[in-house]
N, C-alpha and C positions, 0 to 999 in steps of 0.2 A: 503494499499499499504506499509506504514512504517512497519507494522508487517510483511508483506511478505519479505522485505527486511532484516529486523532484522533476521528472521528465516533463510534466504538464507546465510547471513553472518555467523550465528552460525554453519550451516552445513558445509560451506566452511572451517571455522576455525578448526572445530573438524576433517574434513577430512585431512586437511594439517597437524595438529597436530599428527594425527594417522600415516600418512605415514612417517613423520620425526621420530616419535617414533620407528616404525618398523626398519627403516633404521639404526638409531643410535644404537638400540639394537642389531641388527644382526651384525653390524660391531664391537662392543664391546665384543660380545660373543666369548669365546675362541674356537678355532677351533680343538683342539686336534690333531694337525698335528704332528705325531711322526712316520714317515716313514711307516713300515709295519703295524702299529697299528692305522693309520689314518682312523678313522671311518667316518669322513666327506665325504671323497672320495668315500667310499662304498655306503653310504646311498644316497648321492646326485647322485651318478651314477646309482643307481637303478631307482630312479624317472626320470632319463634322458633316460632310455630304453623305446622304443616305447611300448605302451599298448598292451597286449595280444600277446606277441611275445616270451615268455619264456615257455618252457615245464616243467622245474623244477625249484623250488626256494628252496635253501638250507638256513635254519635258525638255529641259535645258537650262540655259543660263538666264541672266536678267534681260538679254536681249530678246528672249522669247516672252517673258512676263511684261516687257515693255511694248511689245508689238501686237500680241494676240488678245483680243477683248471677247471673251465668251458671251458677253451680252449681245454683241453684234451677231454673233453666229446663231443664237437662240432667236433673236428678233427678226433676222432675215431668212433664216433657213430652218428654224425649229430644232436645231442641234444642241444637245447639252453637253458642255465641255468644261475643262478646268485647266489653268496653268500651274501644274505641279513642278515648280522649278526653284532654283535657288542661285544666288550670285556666283558667276564664274564656274558653274558646275562642270567639273571634269567628266568625261565619258564613263569612267570606272564608277562613278558616284550615279550618273544618269542610269546606268545598268540596274542599280538597286532601287531607285526611284520607280523604274518601270516595273520591277518585280513587285513593289508595294502597290502600285496602281493596278496591276492585274490581280493581285490578291484581293484588294479592296472593291474594285469596280469591274474588272474585266471588261474594259471598253471594247467597242468594235475596232478602234483605231488608235494607235499611239503615234503621236508626231513628234519627232526628235529634231531639235535644232542642233546643227553640227558646228556651232561657232568655236567650241573648244576643242576641236579636232586637231588644233596645234599642239595639244599637251603630250608631253613625253615624260614627265616627272611628277613627284608629289606636289601638290598645290600647297601654298603657304598655310601654316596652322590655323590662322584666323579664318581663311576661307573654308577650310574643312570644318571648323567649328560651326560656321554659319549653315553649311550644307547638312550637317549631321546631327547637331544638338536637339533639333526639334522633332526629329524621327522618333516615334515610340520605340522603346526597347524591344527588340525581336531578334530571331535568328539572322534576318536580312541586315538589320543594322550592325549586328557583331561582324558579319561578313564584309560590309561596307567598310567598317573601321579597320578590319584587317587588310583590305585590298587598297585603301585609299590613305592610310596614315602610317608614317615611319614607326618602327617598333618602339623606339624610345619616347614617343609622344602618345601612345595609344592608351595609357593608363587614365589621362585626362579626358578621354572620350568615353571610356567605360565608367568613369567615376568623375563627373564634371566638378564635383566639390573640391577635387584636387587643384583645379585651375581657379575656381571662382570663391574660394573659401574667404577672401578679403572683401568680396562685394557686399557683405552685410551692412556696411555704411551706406550704400546706395538703395536700400529697401524703401519702397513707396507702395502706397495702397494699390495702385493699378498693376504693379509689378506682381504683387502677391496674387491679385485676381487673375492675371495673365497665365499664372502658373498652372492652374487646375480648371479654370472655367473657359473651355474652349467653344467659340462660336463659329457659326458659318461666316465666310468672307463674302460680303456682298458683291465684291468684284471678281469673285471666283478665280482668285490667284492673280488677276491682272493688275498692273500698277498704272494708273493714268498719270502721265507725265504732261504737266500743264505749262506749256511755255510757248512763245511765238516761234514758229519754225517756217523756214523757207525751202519748200521742196520742189524739185522738178517734176514734171509730169510722168516721167518714166525713169528708168535706172540711168546712172551716169554713163556717158559713152565710154570712159576708160574701163568701166566694169564690164559692159557688154562686149567690148573688143578684146578682153583678156582671154586668151586661149592657152597660155603656158599653164603647165601643171607642176605642182611642187609635191614630192612624195610625202605621204602621210607618215608622221612618226610611228615607230613601231608599236608602242604601247597604245596610242589612240586607235591605230588600226586593229589591234587585238581586241580591244573592247567594243569597237563598233562591229566587228564580226560576231562577238559574243551577244550583243544586242539583237542582231538580225536572227541568230540561231534561237535566242529566248523567244522572241515574238513568233517565230515558226512553230516551236514546241508548244507554246501556249494557244496557238491558232488565233493570233491577234494580228490584224494588218498593221504594218509598220510603213509609215511615211518619213523619209529623211528630208529635211528642209533647211534652208538658210533664209532667215528674215532678212530684209534689205538693211545693209549697214554701209553701203557706199564704198567698201574698201576693195580697190582693185588688186592690191597686193594679196590679200587673203583669199581673193577669188582663185588664185592659183590652187589653193588647197581644196576649194569647193569643186574644181574641175576634177581633182583626183577623187573626190567623194562621188562625183557623178559616175566616173569610170568604175569605180568599185561597185556601185549600186547596180550598174547595168550588168556587171559580172555575176552579182548575186541574185539578180532578178527582183530587185527592190526598187520601189518608186522613190524618185528624188525630185522634190519641187523646190527649184532655186529661185526664190523671189528676189534674191540680190541682183539678178540680171533683168528684173521686171519693173521693180520700183525703186524710187530714191530712198535713202534712209541714212541713219547714223547709229552710233551705239544704242541710244534710247531715243526713239522718236516720239513726238508729241502725240496727243489722243486723236488729233484730227487725222493724221497720217496713219495712226494705228487702226483707224476705222477702215481705211482704204485696204491696208494689209490683211485685216480680219475679212473683209468681203472677198478678196481674192482667194484667200485660203478657204472660205466657206464654198466659193464656186467651184474650186478644185475638188474639195471633198465630195461635193453632191455629184460631181461629173465622174468621180472614181468609184464612189460607194453609194449605196441606198441607206437612207436613214428614216426612221418614223419621225414625222413631223409632231412635235410635242407641244406646239403653241396652244392648241385647244384642250390639252389634257389638264383637268383641274389639279392633278397631283403635281404639276410644275408651276402652279400659279405664282410661287414666290420668285420665279425668275424674272417676272415683270418689275419687281422691285430693283433687280440689277439693271434692266434696261433703263429705268427711270433715273437710277443713279449715274450710269453711263451717260445719258443725255445731259444731265445737269453739269457733270464734269467737262463734257464736250463744249457746252454753251459758254462755260467759264473760259475755256481755251480760245473760243472764238472771239470773246470780248477782249481778252489781253492781247489778241493778235491783230484787232482791227487798228487802223492807223488814222484814217480820215474821219471828218465830221459826219459825212453822209453814210458811212459804213458803221460808224460806233453807235450813233444815237439810236437806230432802230433795234439794235441788240439789246439796249437797255429796256425797251418797251415790251419785252417777253414776259410771260407769266412767270411768277416765282421771284421776282426781284423787287426789293425796296430800293428806290433810287433817291438820294437826297442832293439837292442842287442848290447852290448859292451862287449868285451873280453880283460883281461889283465892277466899277470901272473908274479909276483915277487917272485915265490917260486921254488923249485926244483921238484915240482910235475908236472906231464905232463898228458894230456889227452891220453886214449888209442886209438889205431887205429880204433877200433869199435865205440868208442864214437864220434870220428871225422867223421867217414863214416855215421853214424846215423844221425848226425847234417846235413851233406850235402844232404843225401838222402831226409830228411824231408822237407828242404827249397829249394833244388836246388841250393845251395850255392857252393862256390869254397874255403871254409875255410881250411887252412892248417897252423897250429900254430907253424911250425918249427921255432926255434929260439925265441920262446915266442914273437910274433909279437903282435903289437897293431892291434886291428880289431873292426870295426863297421858294422852293417848291418840293413837295413830296409826291413820288410817283409810286403806286403800288400795283403790280401786275399790269403794267402799261396804262394805268388810269391815274390821273391826277387827282389825288384826294385833298390836297391843300396847297395853295400857292398864294404869295401875298407880295405887294410892293410897299414901299414907305409911304405911298400916297393914296392907294385904293384900300377899299375894304377887302377882307379875306374872301377869296373866290373859291367856291365849291361847286363841282360839276353835279349834274342831276344824278349821274351814275354814282358818284361818291356818296351821295346822301343815301342811296338805296343800298349799296353794298359795303359801305365802310362806315356804319353808323358809330361803331365802337371808337374808331380812330378820330372821327370827326369830333365826337364829344370830348376826347382828350386833347384836341388840339387848341392852343391859344397863340395869339399874336400880339406883340408888344411893338409899338412904334415910337420913336423919339428921335428928333434932330437928324432926319434923313437916313435913318437906319430902321431895320426890321429885324425882330428876333421872333422865331417860331419854336414853340415847345409842344412835343406830343409823346405819348407811349404807345408803343406797338408790340406785337409778339409775333414770332415767327412759327414755322410748322413743327419746330422742336420744343415749343412751349417756353422759348426763352424771351425775356422781356427786354425790350430796347427802349431806353430813355433817350429821346433825340432832342437836341437843341441846334437849330439853324440860325445863323446870324450873318447879316450882310450889312455893311456900312457904306454901301453905295459908292459915291464919288468923294468920300472923305479922304483927305490927305492921311497917308498912314492908316487907312481904315483896313478892317479885317473881314475875311469871309470864313466863318468858322462853321464846321460840321461835327458836332459832338454826339457820338454814339457810346452811350454808357460811360461818359466822362473822358473818352479818347477823341482827339480832334483828327478827323480824316480829311481835312481840307488842306489843299495846297496853297491857298491864299494868294491865288494868281488873279490878275485882271482878266475878267471873262467868266467862263462857266467853270465853277469847281464842283466836282462830282464824287460822291461815294456810293458804292454799290454793294447791297447786302443780299446774299442768296438765302431765302427763308428755308429752303429744302435742306441745303448743306448746313445751314446755321453758321455762315461765316462770311466775312467781308471778301468781296471778290477782288476789288482794288479801289484806290483813290486815284483821281485823274483830274485834269484841267485842260481846257482850251484857252490858250493864252493870247489876248488880244494884242499883246506887245510882240508877239511873233507870228503874226499872220494866222491866228487861230490853230497854231500847231498843238498837237496832242501830247501832253506830258502826263506820266503816270508813275505811281509807286506801287 
């Protein structure tokens, strides 16, 4: 009896110790949360997807998760997919990501980006931690550590606490939550890079005309062949691809990949010779890449269109999110007065505008008319008046000058009663101050104060949102744009009268 109790106590002790060890180790581990490069969200999100619900799994480096938008594939083709990728992922790690994808989802198609086909040696330790730390412990992960990490570094991959034991000083509430409460990634592994980009209609000529071949490194070729064999054994279709990066020198390697694919009877879809790109393209160009991939996949394979299937209704949230992110990218990419203003009249934006003019420059009649036509305003800057306006969902809910009464459109009265009731206007000495309270779709409250001092010397044009000034205080239009769906400020900008109405932004 005493022996039984002793054994029971030992078992309980080791169980409690093991649980505490795992909890502490997971909380101390770095989460690599770096915005678009946050691999934890992507990997955890993959395992949060319902098993056997993905038609296509994209595998590879950050060039894949920056280029392939699953929301576009679902919206245009009814295909479910996921970017199961990590930064600078070598092929010997991609092999085990593919094994995990097949085990979890057994998709019809695996699409592998061959960017890292240049690899012939171990990647840096930090890169390997980014690729392996978020994978759940399994036989596949143990093998990935064995094949991807030098012997003298493997212990910190088996037991991350050996590397991160000093990170207890960096603990914060969200980090603890991220350790064990994994949620679906609404972007399905995709990273929306939002910046202004200038892309050619097709691939760069030097890429298209590159016919030289560079031999594949032995290790990369070995693992590429293993991936081909794995997919054959598992009866999963494999498509090798290269997303467009505009690199003519690397195209030599991709030409060798194409030759190997022909020898092995494997499809190779080289988008680098079809579209312009860079290491990480913006979301507008990514939509084009995703469309091209979707058309190719539908031409090569047959898929059930899941758009009308209620079991996949949540995918429409991903589409909505993608469209908001794309709209933001379009706004920050616009340069002209005529291109910029209509983008602000879209649904989902709160736009705060102040106008002042301390110069001898004046708006043209055409510029005034275009502003009023775009927003349905009654703006008339005769006498260099002070002016403030609030636009919601393309509708002017409040506008005022220093001389006129507060103007409210009929639509504003009908649809924005709460905002109207909260709006107040104060006027004094050629200036106007507008105060109101609004709320976004995330239930965040916005306390807004707009101020214009018109033509006063050293006058200001302020746009305070929850105490922060988003005005550039230029002569002309000062604009702040808030996205009610994303719950964030899109940008602050100004059309400067002193510089021929040139658009400046932050």
